[in-house]
N, C-alpha and C positions, 0 to 999 in steps of 0.2 A: 776575687780581684786578681789573685796570682795568675789564674788561667787567662784572664783578660790581658794582663801585661805580657805574658808569654806569646799570646797571639799577636799582640801589637808588635813585638820584636820580630816575629816571623814575617808579618806583612811588611814591616820596614825593610827587611833584607830582600824580600821578593820584589818590592817596588824599586829598590836601588838597582837590582839586576836588570829589571825591565827598562828602567830609565837609561842605563848604560847601553842597552841594546838599541834604544831609540836614537841615541847620539851617534852610534855607528851607522845607522840607517841614514841619518841626516847628512853625513859626510858623502854618502853614495848618491844622494839626491839633493843637489844644490837648491832647487826650486822649493822643495819641502822645507829645507833648513831656513830659507829666507822667510817663508810664511810663519814658521814658529818664532823666528826672531822678531817679526812684526808683532805677533801676539804678546810676546814678552814685554814689549814696550808699553802695552796697555795694562799690564799687571801691576799689582801693588808693589811699590818700591820702598816702603818704609820698613821699620823694624819688625821682625817676625814676632817677637815677644812684646807686643803692644796691644792696647785696646783698639787702636785704629785698624790693626791687622785683623783682629777678631771681627769687628764690625764689617769690614770689607769682605772677608771670606765667608762669613755666615750668609751674607746677601748674595755674593757672586756664585758660590758653589751650591747653595741650597735654597735661595730665595727667602731666607728667614731674617726678620728684623731683630737685631740684637736686643733692642729695648724690650721686646716681648719675652726674652729669656731671663732678664734681670729680676732679682728679687725685690720685695717692697721694703727692704732694709738697706741702710747705708753700709756698703762693704769696703773692705780694704783693697785698694787698687795697686798697692806696692808689691814688690817681690818679682823676681825675674821670671818665674813660671806661673804667675797669676793669669797671664794671657798668652795664647799661642795661636797664630793663624798662618796657614799656608795651603797649597792646593791639596795636600794629603790629609791634613787634620786641622780642625779648629776647636779650641777649648778655652774655657774661662772658669776661674775659681771665684766664688762669691763667699767671702769669709767675713762674718760680723765679729769685729774685735772686742765687742762688749757683751752682747747678749747670747743666750742659749736658745736652742730650738728643739722641740719634741719630735718624736717620730711622725706624729700626725701632721705637724707643720711641714716637715721635710716632704712627706707624701703630697702635701698641697702643692709644693713647688714642682714635684714630679708630674702631677696632673696638669699643671700649667704648661710645662715644657712638652708633655705628650700631646696636648691639644695643638700647640704651635707647629710641631713637626708633622702632625697629621695633615695640616693645611698645605705644607710644602711637599708632601709625598704624592706620587702619582695615585690617582684614585681616591685621594683624600683620606688615606688610612695608613696607620703604622702597621708594619708587618713583622713576622718572626725573624726573617733573614736566616743566615746559616750560623752566625757566631753564638756558641753556647746554647743553641736552640734545640739541638737533636734532630733537626730536619735534614733529610737525605736527598730530597728532590727540590727542584726550583719551584714546582707547584706548591709544595708544602711550605717552603720558605716565604712564598708570596701571600700566604694566608694572613689575615688580619690578626694582630696580637692585641687582645683586649686589655684595657687598663687594669682590670682585676688581676690578670695574669702577670702584668708588669709589677704590680705592687707586691705580689707574692714573692717575687725575686729578691725583695729587700730583707727576707728572713731565711734562716737555715736552721735545721734541727741539730742540736749538739747535746748528746747524752740525754735525749728525751726532752730537752728544753728548746723552745722556739726562739732562737737568738737573732737579734737584729744585726744585719750586715750593712744595710744602707747602700746596697749596690743594685741599680736598676738598668735594664737594657732592652732595646728593641731596635728595629731597623726601618729605614725609609727607602723608597724607590725613586730614583731620578734617572731618566734616560735608560730605563730597564736595568740599571745598576743598583746594587745594594749598598747602602751607607749605614753604618752602625752608630746608634745613639747610645751614649752612656751617661747616666747621672749617678754620682756618688756622693753620699752624705759625708761631710767633713766633721769629725768629732772634736769636741773641745776637751783638751787634756785636763786632767785633774790638777788642781793647784796643790802646792806643797801642804801637807798636813790635812788635806781635804779627805773626808771619809765618803766613799761612794760605793754603792752596791756593784759587784762585778758585772751585772747585766744592765745596770742603769746607763742609759744613753743620754748624753747632753750634746746636741748638735750645735755647730757654730756656723753652718752654711752648707754649700754643696758645690760640686764641680760638674759642668756639663761639657760634653765633647761629641763631635761628629767626625767620623773618619771613613774612608773607603773600606768596605767590609769584604768578607769572603764572598766570592761569586760562585763557589762550588761547595759541596759538602766538605767537612773537615778531612775525611779520608782522601778525597781527590786533591784537596789543597796540599796535604802532606806529601803526596806524590810529586806535585809541582815543586814543593819546597826542596825535596831531595835533589832535583835537577838544579835548582837555584844554588844550593849550598855546594854542589860539585863545581859549579862555575866560580863561586867565591873562593874556594880552596885553591883553584888553579890560577887565580889572578890576584897577586899581592896587592895591587892598587885598589881593586874592588874590595878585597878583604879588609883593608885599612878603612875604607869608606864606611863599610857596614859596621865595623867596631866603633867608629866615631858616632854614628847615628844611634847605635845601641846604648852608648853611654848617655846620650842626650835623653833617651826614653827613660833610662833608669833614674836619672837625676830628676826628671819631671815627676816621677812617682815616688821620689824620696828613698830610692833603694841604695 
């Protein structure tokens, strides 16, 4: 999870640098700026941290019906970071305030989401992508990632014990671009005076998100990142913007 958050911060910084570059290009080309302004008027104009934003952007960006990602339990819709929807990332947290869920039930939700994203992906399949996959080539990143491989990602070995992490990931293809899908189990905290085995997992729901992913191997992306961070360091206004966005990401993950 920590690696995923660090990559998210990295991509956020790179996207801001790229966006600033686009704005400078708009000033040089009035016609292009006018087209983009027209497109903005057709975009979602409501609150980013809202269910409406999530419904809109899951459909607009990925052709996914939000209802098909929702669980079969009644979830808590309150909280500032329960929903988030924009052109860069769409995410929703489904937390059951009353009941607990086993790892098998969480995996059932993962299978459901996996099936829905496959329908939305080019070729009707979920792929490895570059994020945390170890793939160095685009051909490798475009290989189908089977559900069995996805489910294995929910566990890690700690001191010889197969411990549950509840973190699942894969990618989809849209317009020859990689978009990373992440499903994370949300654990129910132990109540005061509750006795629980250290490895016992009691789920209270899950979080699902889709965001623009790495389009190159991690090594190549890091080279691009070096250039981006040089621009950030030399531009105070840009540096402030990146810091503000980084704080939003940290708050979203509860850091």
